[in-house]
C-alpha positions in Angstrom: 68.2 76.1 96.4 68.4 74.9 100.2 68.9 78.0 101.6 67.6 78.0 105.5 69.4 77.4 107.6 72.7 78.8 105.2 75.2 76.4 104.7 77.6 75.2 107.6 75.3 77.6 110.2 75.9 76.6 113.2 72.2 76.2 114.8 71.0 75.9 119.2 67.6 75.4 118.3 65.7 72.7 116.0 66.3 74.5 112.8 63.8 75.8 109.7 64.3 73.6 106.9 63.4 76.3 104.1 63.7 75.6 99.9 62.6 77.1 97.0 59.3 75.8 95.8 59.5 73.3 93.2 57.0 74.4 90.2 54.2 71.2 90.4 55.6 69.6 93.2 52.7 68.1 95.2 55.2 67.5 98.2 58.4 67.0 98.8 60.7 64.0 100.4 63.7 66.0 103.2 66.2 63.1 104.2 68.3 64.3 107.3 71.5 62.7 108.2 73.9 62.5 110.9 77.6 60.5 110.7 76.4 59.1 107.4 73.3 57.6 108.7 69.9 59.0 107.6 68.0 60.1 111.0 65.1 61.5 109.4 62.8 60.6 106.2 59.7 62.8 105.8 57.3 64.5 103.2 56.2 67.7 104.1 53.7 69.2 101.7 55.4 72.7 101.8 58.7 74.1 101.0 59.7 74.1 104.8 60.4 72.1 107.4 60.5 72.7 111.1 62.6 70.0 112.9 61.9 69.2 116.3 64.1 68.0 119.2 63.0 64.4 119.0 61.3 62.5 116.5 60.7 58.4 115.5 62.4 57.4 112.5 62.5 53.8 111.6 60.6 52.7 114.7 63.7 54.2 116.9 63.3 57.7 118.8 66.2 60.2 117.2 67.0 63.4 119.1 68.5 66.5 118.0 72.1 66.3 119.3 75.5 68.2 118.7 77.5 67.5 116.0 77.1 68.3 112.0 74.2 67.1 110.0 73.5 67.1 106.2 69.9 67.5 104.5 68.3 66.4 101.0 65.4 67.5 99.5 63.2 65.8 96.6 60.5 67.4 94.5 57.6 65.3 94.0 54.4 64.6 92.0 52.0 61.8 91.9 50.7 60.4 95.9 52.6 59.7 98.6 52.0 55.7 97.8 53.3 56.2 93.8 55.6 59.4 93.8 57.0 60.5 91.1 60.2 62.3 92.1 62.3 64.8 90.1 66.3 65.7 90.6 67.1 66.1 93.9 67.4 69.8 94.6 70.4 69.9 96.6 72.0 69.0 100.4 73.3 71.2 102.3 74.8 70.7 106.4 74.4 72.9 109.2 75.8 72.2 112.6 73.8 71.7 115.8 76.0 73.1 119.1 75.7 72.7 122.6 
């Protein structure tokens, strides 16, 4: 269900993350990890997310630096204040190259 970028793909620019939409989902939770540490958790409304070169997560500025990233997606119903999550759609990886 997570198809862009392809699993293990090497990217040189911030990638567009895309996945198959979940029927009835009002939004999604996307989590991004680097070296086993969560560096992003966000809630897009649609089945895609364009990463930026920088972002803030947990009060800290984060940067898309070279290395391997793993990402996960969950579909959600309800509201962001009271979400009802289904099973994870899956996980995938990509590698940021210089």
